[in-house]
MARNUBA-228007 format. One record per residue (C-alpha): residue number from 1; residue in three letters; y, x, z. Coordinates in steps of 0.1 Angstrom, whole numbers. Example, Ala and Ser with C-alpha at 12.3 -4.5 7.8 and 13.67 -1.06 7.14 Angstrom:
2
 seq type north  east    up
   1  ala   -45   123    78
   2  ser   -11   137    71
This chain:
198
 seq type north  east    up
   1  unk   553   208   699
   2  unk   544   239   690
   3  unk   512   223   681
   4  unk   527   202   664
   5  unk   541   218   637
   6  unk   518   247   635
   7  unk   495   245   598
   8  unk   467   241   596
   9  unk   453   264   568
  10  unk   417   244   551
  11  unk   402   265   525
  12  unk   397   248   493
  13  unk   362   240   472
  14  unk   334   220   470
  15  unk   312   211   493
  16  unk   268   223   495
  17  unk   267   181   494
  18  unk   296   175   468
  19  unk   278   202   440
  20  unk   243   191   445
  21  unk   259   152   433
  22  unk   274   166   407
  23  unk   236   186   399
  24  unk   224   151   400
  25  unk   245   134   381
  26  unk   243   158   347
  27  unk   211   162   352
  28  unk   207   123   350
  29  unk   232   126   313
  30  unk   210   152   298
  31  unk   177   134   306
  32  unk   199   104   289
  33  unk   210   115   265
  34  unk   171   139   254
  35  unk   153   102   253
  36  unk   180    89   231
  37  unk   181   113   204
  38  unk   136   110   205
  39  unk   139    78   206
  40  unk   166    82   175
  41  unk   143   107   159
  42  unk   113    86   166
  43  unk   130    56   150
  44  unk   141    74   120
  45  unk   106    93   114
  46  unk    85    53   117
  47  unk   121    42    95
  48  unk   109    70    65
  49  unk    75    65    68
  50  unk    81    25    63
  51  unk   107    32    36
  52  unk    74    56    18
  53  unk    44    27    25
  54  unk    69     5    14
  55  unk    76    20   -21
  56  unk    39    32   -27
  57  unk    34    -6   -20
  58  unk    56   -18   -47
  59  unk    46     8   -70
  60  unk     5     1   -67
  61  unk    15   -34   -67
  62  unk    35   -35  -100
  63  unk    13   -15  -116
  64  unk   -16   -32  -112
  65  unk     5   -68  -119
  66  unk    17   -52  -152
  67  unk   -27   -43  -162
  68  unk   -39   -75  -149
  69  unk   -17   -93  -174
  70  unk   -27   -66  -198
  71  unk   -57   -79  -195
  72  unk   -80   -80  -228
  73  unk  -118   -95  -237
  74  unk  -132   -69  -246
  75  unk  -170   -79  -250
  76  unk  -195   -51  -244
  77  unk  -239   -47  -247
  78  unk  -248   -39  -206
  79  unk  -284   -44  -207
  80  unk  -291   -56  -247
  81  unk  -267   -82  -238
  82  unk  -229   -90  -252
  83  unk  -206   -98  -220
  84  unk  -166   -93  -216
  85  unk  -161   -64  -194
  86  unk  -147   -78  -166
  87  unk  -161   -78  -135
  88  unk  -151   -93   -97
  89  unk  -159   -87   -61
  90  unk  -140   -96   -28
  91  unk  -132   -55   -22
  92  unk  -138   -46   -64
  93  unk  -125   -53   -95
  94  unk  -133   -34  -132
  95  unk  -117   -46  -163
  96  unk  -102   -40  -196
  97  unk   -65   -30  -204
  98  unk   -45   -30  -236
  99  unk   -14   -13  -213
 100  unk   -17    27  -220
 101  unk    11    49  -229
 102  unk    16    48  -264
 103  unk     2    79  -275
 104  unk   -33    72  -255
 105  unk   -34    42  -279
 106  unk   -64    19  -279
 107  unk   -79     6  -245
 108  unk   -82    17  -211
 109  unk  -107     4  -184
 110  unk   -97    -1  -152
 111  unk  -114    -1  -117
 112  unk   -97    -7   -85
 113  unk  -120    -8   -52
 114  unk  -117     1   -11
 115  unk  -137    33    -1
 116  unk  -131    44    35
 117  unk   -98    12    42
 118  unk   -79    34    13
 119  unk   -75    24   -19
 120  unk   -89    42   -50
 121  unk   -78    36   -84
 122  unk  -100    49  -119
 123  unk   -99    48  -156
 124  unk  -108    60  -185
 125  unk  -106    53  -222
 126  unk  -126    40  -243
 127  unk  -149    38  -263
 128  unk  -175    51  -235
 129  unk  -211    52  -233
 130  unk  -208    55  -195
 131  unk  -182    31  -186
 132  unk  -204    10  -169
 133  unk  -219    41  -150
 134  unk  -184    55  -138
 135  unk  -175    28  -122
 136  unk  -171    36   -85
 137  unk  -180    67   -80
 138  unk  -149    87   -80
 139  unk  -113    78   -84
 140  unk   -77    83   -75
 141  unk   -73    80   -40
 142  unk   -38    58   -37
 143  unk   -34    69     0
 144  unk   -27    30     9
 145  unk   -45    16    35
 146  unk   -63    -8    20
 147  unk   -71   -32    54
 148  unk   -85   -62    51
 149  unk   -79   -65    13
 150  unk   -97   -92    -5
 151  unk   -91  -102   -47
 152  unk  -105  -138   -55
 153  unk  -100  -151   -82
 154  unk   -93  -185  -102
 155  unk  -116  -204  -122
 156  unk   -99  -228  -144
 157  unk  -131  -240  -153
 158  unk  -142  -254  -114
 159  unk  -101  -252  -104
 160  unk  -115  -232   -72
 161  unk  -104  -199   -63
 162  unk  -142  -174   -59
 163  unk  -152  -146   -40
 164  unk  -164  -129   -72
 165  unk  -166  -126  -109
 166  unk  -195  -125  -130
 167  unk  -191  -148  -161
 168  unk  -201  -129  -189
 169  unk  -180  -151  -219
 170  unk  -145  -160  -198
 171  unk  -120  -143  -179
 172  unk  -107  -155  -146
 173  unk   -76  -181  -150
 174  unk   -49  -158  -120
 175  unk   -62  -131   -97
 176  unk   -52  -130   -63
 177  unk   -52  -103   -37
 178  unk   -48  -104    -4
 179  unk   -42   -72    17
 180  unk   -33   -68    55
 181  unk    -2   -44    45
 182  unk     1   -57     9
 183  unk    20   -90     3
 184  unk    -4  -115    -8
 185  unk     1  -122   -47
 186  unk   -14  -141   -79
 187  unk   -15  -127  -108
 188  unk   -24  -149  -142
 189  unk   -44  -139  -171
 190  unk   -25  -149  -205
 191  unk   -46  -181  -215
 192  unk   -48  -175  -252
 193  unk   -65  -140  -239
 194  unk   -89  -161  -219
 195  unk  -109  -178  -254
 196  unk  -104  -150  -276
 197  unk  -134  -131  -288
 198  unk  -140   -94  -303
């Protein structure tokens, strides 16, 4: 009987197995938290980068649209012939615009072209006798991915889109921009400008 009444003294504590199991669970929780934080930071950085890219695209598109809507049928003497200063290719465009700052006054020549996958812009005030030599030389890199960029020009006479514009006597009816990273858009040139002579 004494045997049953005898109380056993048991030391309270954790076994080695319990300690290893707890350490494993804590390690898994730490890894999950670390991975979640890393994914969250990457998503945040990607969101910031996408927002910056969208803002750049919006700025360039709005500026280009304003310039094309203000295009001017300025005539220049090129190779002994008076022609309208508007030259369009699938990867570049050159034109004269009246959308200048009030402090500058007058007209401005604008050129956009693709160089090493980026969109580059040039501009200068008129009159400029060396403007044709300056086109597509050096310009301001707009830090905008222009992969797949393509300009097209609408012929009001043919009612069709052309890959280049080399008419010496008239402006296109509209300019279309297609690109991988830039939303496709069509910018109409005001009708009253198309037949105006300087």
